[in-house]
N, C-alpha and C positions, 0 to 999 in steps of 0.2 A: 616594802617600797619598790615600785617598778621604775624602769627607765623610759617610760612612755611620755609622750607629749600630748596634751589635750588638743582637740581640734581648734584650729584658729589661733592657737598660741604660737608664739615665735620663740625659736631657739636662740638664746644669746642675743647678740647685737644685730638685729635686722635680718635674720635668716627667714626665708619663706616658710609658711606653715605646712605641715604634712597633710596630705589629702585624706579624706575619709574619716570615719569615726572609729576609734580604737575600742577594743574590748577592755575588760578589767585589767588584763595583763599587758595592754599596749599593742596587741596584734591587729593589723589592718588587712583588708582583703584586696586582692588584685581586681582588675577589670573583669566584669562578667563574661566578656567575649574571650578571655584568655584560654579556657579549655579548647575552644574551637580552633584557635590559631595554633595551639600546641598539638592538636591531633584529631579533634572532633570533626573539623571540616574535611580533613583528609579521609577520615573514616566514611563520611557520607559520600564523598566522591568515589571511593573504592567500592562501596556497596552499590552505588548507581552503575558503575562500569560492569560489575559482576552481573547485575540484573539485566543490563542492556545486552550483554554478550551471551548470557546463558538462560535467557527467559524461557525458550521452548523446553529446555531440559528441566528447568525448575517447574514448569507447568506439568510436564510428563511425570515428574517425581511425585507430585501431589495428586494428579488425576489417575496415575498408574496405568495409562494406556496411550497408544499413539492415536492422535485425533486426526480426523479427516473432515475437512470443512469446505463446503461449496466446491467439491471436486478437486481440492488440492490441500496440501498441508499448510501449516502456519507460515513456513518460509515463503511459499509461493504467494499466499494471500498477503503477507506483509510486504512483499515486493510491489504489489498492486496498490494497496491502500495505505501503506505506511506502518511502521513498527508499532507505535502506540495505539493507533486505531484498530489494527488487526488484533492485538492482544486484548484490548478492551472489549471488542465485540465477542471474542471467544469466551472471555470470562463472564460476560453478561449472559450469553447463551447457556452457559453451564451453571449459572446462578452463583458464580464465585466472585463477582465484581465487588460486592460489599466486603467479602472476606479479604480480598486482595487489598482493598483500600484500608481495611482495618489493620492488616499486617504491616502495610506501609506506614500508617499512622503509629502503630506500635513500635516499629523500628526507630522512627523519628523521636517518639516519646522516650524510648530507652536511651537514645543518644543525648537528648536534652537532660534526662534525669541523671545520667552518668556525668555529663558536663557540669550540671548544677552541683552534684556532690563533689566533683573535682574542684570546682570553684570554692565551695564551702570549706574544703580542707586545704586550700592553698592560701597561706597568709604570710605576711612579712612584718618585721618590727625593726625600727630604727631607734636604737637605745643610746644611752650615754657612753657605753663601752663597746658595742658591737652592732652589726647589722645581721639579722637572722631571717631565714626563709624556711617555711615548712610546706610540704606538699605530699600528696599520695593518699589513697583511700585504704587499700589493703596493705601495701608496702609503704610505710611512712619514711620520709627523709627529712632531716633537720640539718641545715647548713648554717654556719656561723662565721662571720668575718669580723675579727676584732678591729676596731677603728684604727689602732696604732699600726696595723699591718696592711691597711688598704693602700694599694699603689696607684690605682686609677679607677674612675667611675665613668663608664662609657655608655652612650645611648646608641642603640641599633634600631633602625626602622626599615624592615623589609617592606617590599612594595605593597603587599596585601595589608599588612598592619599599618603602613603609612596612610593608605587610602581610608582606613577605618579610624584614623587619628590615634593609633596606639603605638607604644614604644616599649622596647625591652631594655632593661638596665643590667649591664654587666659590671659587677663589682670585683675587681681583680686584686688579689692579695699576694703577698710574698709567698714563695714556695710553688712547686710544680702542681698544676691543677687546682690552685687555690682561687676559685671563682664562685661567686654567688650570683644567681640570676633571678631577677624579678621580671617575670614575663606573664602578662603585659600590664601596662598602666596607660592612662591617657597621656598624650604628649606633654601637655602642660603640667600634669601631675608628676610625670616622670622627671621633668626638669626641676620641679620643686623638691622631689625626693633626693635627686642628685645634689642639689645645693645644700640640703640639710646634711647629707652624709659628708660632703666636703667641709662644711662649716664645723661639724662636730669633730671630724678627723683633724682638721688643720687649726681649729679654734680661731678663725679669722672672720672678718666681716665680708659681706657681698651685697649686691643690689637686691632690693625687695621685689619679688615677682607678684603680679596681680593676676587675678583670674575672674572671669565674668560668669554669672549664673543667672538663669531665668531670662535670658535675652530672647528677642524675637527670632523666628526661624531664619530670616535673612541675615541677622547678625551672627547666628550660630554657624550658618554656611560660610559666611565670610571669615569667621574665626578659624573654621576647619581648613579653608583654603590657605590662610596665612600660616597655619601650623604645617601644612603639607610642604610649603616652599621655604619655611623658616630655616636659615642657615645656622641658627643657634650660636651666635657670636657673643662673646663675653661683653656686656655693656661697658665695662671699664676700658676695654680695648678700643671701642668705638670712640669713647670720650678722649682717650689719649692718642688717637690715630696710630695705634700699635697693631695694625692688621697686616698680614702677609697673604696676598691672594694670587691665584693662578688663572690667567685668562684662558678661555676655551680654545682660542687659536693657537696659543703657545703650547697648551697641553696636547692638542691634536698633532702639531708639528713635532713635538718631542717624541710622541709614540711612533710617528712615521720614521724618525731618525734613530730609534732605539736599536740595540743589538738584536733583539728578538725579531723585529720587523725586517731589518736589513738581511739577517740570515735567512728568513723565510722567503724573501723576495729573490735572493740569490739562488736558493734551492728551487724556487718556481721557474726561474729562467733556465736553470740547468735541466729541469725536467722537460721543458718545452723544446729546448735545443736537442736534448737526447731523443725526444720523440720524433723530431723532424729529421734527424740524421740516422738514427739506429732503427727504432721501431715505433710506429705511430701509436701503438697501444699504450706506450709509456705515458702519453699525454693524459690518460685517465687519472694518473696520480695527481694531476693538478687540482682535482676536486677536493680531496681531503686537505691538501696544503692550503687552499683558499679558505676552507672552513676553519682550519686552525688559526690562520692569520686573522680572520674576522673575529674569532672568539677571543684571541689574545688582545687585539686592538680594542674591542668593545669592553673587555674586562678592565683594562687599564684606564680607558676613558671613563667608564662608569665609576671606578673607584676614585679617580682624580678630579671628577667634575665638581665645579663650584668649591674648590678647595679653599679653606680659610684657616689660618693659624692666628690665634689671638692670645694675648697675655693678660690674665686677670690679676686680681690682688693676691690670689693664693695658689694659682695653677695655670697651666698652659692648656688651652682648649683647641683641639684639631677637629675639623668637620669636613666631610666631603661625601659625594655620592650623587648619582643620577636617579636610577630606579630605586635603589635602596641606599639610605644614608646611614653614616656611622659617625658618631661624635665621641671622641676620646678625650678625657680630661686627665691630665697627668700632674699631680701635685709637684711643686718645686722640690728639688732634692732627690727625686726618683730617677733622674737620668744618670745612667752609668757611663755611657760613651756616645759620641756623636761622630758621624762620618759624612763628609761631602764627597760625591762621586761625579765624574765628568766623562761620559762615554765619548769615543773618538769623534763621532759625527755631530756631537753637540759643541765641540771645541770652537769651531769658527763663529758660532753664535754666542759663546760665552755663557752657556747654560750649565747648571749643576742640579743635582738632586741631593737631598739630605735624608739620612735614616739614622735611627737611634737604637740603643740597647737600654731597655728599662727593666726594672725588677718585677717579678711576678708572672712572666709569661711562661706558658707550657713549652714543651719541646717543639711542638708543631708551630706555635706562635713565635717562637724564637728563631725560626729558620730564616734564611736569607731572602726567601721569596714572600715572606709575610708582609702584606700591605699595612698591617698594624704598625710596622716599624718605619714606614715612610712618613716623614714630617714635612717634606717639601718635594712634590713630584717633579717640578722643574722651576728654575728661577735663575736670575742673574747673580753675579757675585755679591751685589749689594743685598739681595734677598738672603743669600747664604749667611752673610755676616749678621744680618738682623736676626735670623733664626738661631744662630749659634749664641748670640747675646741673650736671646729669649730663653733658650734651654739651659744655658750655663751662665747664670749671672756672675759678673765679675771677670769673665774671660774676654769679652770683646766690647767693653763700654768706654775704654780710654783710647786716645789716639795711638799710643805706642802699641796697645794690644791689637787694635785693628790692623796696624801695619804688620804685626807679627802674623796675624791670620792670613793676610794677603800674601805674605812671603811664603807661607806654607801652601796656599792654594795655587798660585800662579807664578811665584817668584823662583829664584834660583836655589832656594833652600839654604840661605846663609845661616850658619850657626848649627845646622843639623849634623849629626854624626852620619857620615856617608858610608855607602857600601864599599867592600874591599875591591882590590884590583881584579881579582879573579871571580867576582860575583856575577859577571856576565853569563857564566855557565849555569847559574841557578835563577838569576833574575831576568835574563835575556835583555830585551831593550829597556826594561825598567830600571836598570842599574843607575843611570844618570839622575833619575828622579828620587830614588829611594833615600830615606833619611829618617833619623830619630832624634827627638829633642825633648828635654825636660824644660818647659817654659815656666818662668816666674818661680824658680826654686826658692826654698826657705820662706815661702808665704803660704797662707791657707788656700790660695787659689792656684797652687802649682798644678800643672797638667802635663801629661805625657802625650806627645804628638808624633804620629807616624805618617810619612809620605811614601807613596808607592804607586806603581802602575805605569804602563806605557800606552796601551790601547785605551784603557780606562784609568784616568787619573783619580787619586783619592787622597784625602787628608782626614785621618782619624784622630779624635781628641778624647782623652779620658782624664777626668780629675784624679789626681794621685790618691785622694782620700777614698776613692772607690775601688782601688786595686785590692784584690783578695790574695794574690800571690804573684811572684815574679819568677820566671823560668829561664834558665840558660841551657841551651841544647845544641848538640852537634850531630845532625843526621849524617848518614854515610857519605853523601856527596860533599857536604860541608867539611867533614873531617878530612877527606882526601884533598880538598882545596885549601885547607888551613883557615876555614871560616867557621862562624858560629851564628846562632839565632837567639834573639831575645824576645820574650813575650810576657806581657802583663795580663793576668787573668782577671776577669770580672764576671758578672752574672751572665746567664745564657742569653745570647742575642747575635745579631748579624755582624756587629762591628768587631773585627779581630785586631787586637793591639799587638801586632807582631812585626818585627823587623828581621829579615833574613839577609844572609850574605855579608855579615860584618867580619872584618879581620879579627882573628882570634884574640890578639892582645887588646884591641879596642873594645871588643865585646865583653871581656872579663872586667875591664875598668868600668864600662858603662853599667854592667850588672851590679857591681858593688855600689856604685853611686846611686843607681835607681833603687836598690833595696834599702839603702840608708835613707833616701828621701821618702820612701813609702813609710818606713818606721817613724821618721820624724814627724811627718804630716799627720799620720793617723794617731800618734801619741798626743800631739798637740790638740787634735780634734776631740779625742777622748777626754782630755783635761778640761777643755772648754765645756763639753757636755756635762761633766761632773760638777763643775762650778755653777753651771746654769741650774742643774737640779738642786744643788745645795742652796 
């Protein structure tokens, strides 16, 4: 018995059918263009560049002599008549034109044959217990992602693939490097596969997707255009009006007021002033600075364009992108920490951005500059509260909980454990804001919250149940000042749950209380899980 699903059949309650026809073991094939996007197209381009730049040497290699033609060599003749025409005339005069065409056709045939074989040997299977992918002709690889370990299912649409109506599926699992790629499928097919994976992993219902076949050319082109601009928003979120969007104007303004842009502008002004006062040649450094500024600004704009965050029945869906789009689907319960940040120049406008730590990211993906961790590029306080409530259900859905979040974001920090009197030596101007709080203790929704920052304000929130360990430490400077630091460890990611500069006695008390709260909450959670399994 296999774990395949027959074509057109539905998995469970209302899940969309898997595309394609499976074999006897349930394996399905990717899109026929997949090998070209993975390397075949690049191979053809590279071969074309080599032939264009080394054509005379290649001809000499096969003719075995330097040719002279109409009083000049091929380079002079090519300059007069054009590269392709000159080469074609020479090959025709030597009787090699058919051989050259045959060689070109042979190279193309080899590429097509290898790509066809690569396509034949690239298959995937969505089963009842795992998602699997196989590829390779000489060196075979077989990757398997158990459904219970899947953290998120993301859709990536690079520009070329997007123009062809194709999409890559990234299936991220717990553990470093735990990712299975399905590259590539048709856009609507990829959405159907993603929904199947999420349904089977979460065992929940979702909206049925429809797909057209055999339509007229105009309808096909219209559907392709719709696919190209589709923001891929969860239908349930549209029905519930549960969308968080970022306008283009606000995104552009936030990039202009970001620390990266402000720093580069200051450096640019310094270079110009230095060139005018000291040495005019210094002004030449403006060029690379401008290029860096343009690259950073476009990269941030490209990744944040058309940002939408929607909350469905079983997951949070985040989509964005201009030239290349990325849709990340995070099942509920996979968020380990959330952090709202407010750079200095955003403060007068009341703007914040939100990033998260989720399970399953590699070391590179878990870094602080990874755009995969951004779940709100820029938004007002109301947007932040909405996002936190979406990502951490039960943390911000009641009036008193919303007041507590606002107190942590922009309030005085009432109820927070504050930094010590000598903490100014380690926290500088951030001492007045720094604070630590265990919110809603003795409940399953208990969270650890950490406020910090002067130039960039932040509020980090971590469900106590996600804590993997608690650390009490006294670095050299802290020890000299009678201070200590507390940190709760979670999975790899950009959100750091650490409070520095606490008076020693307060830190010891807080450490004991926090450790006891972690044990209590996690023991209660384990008991509930055991009762549920029983």
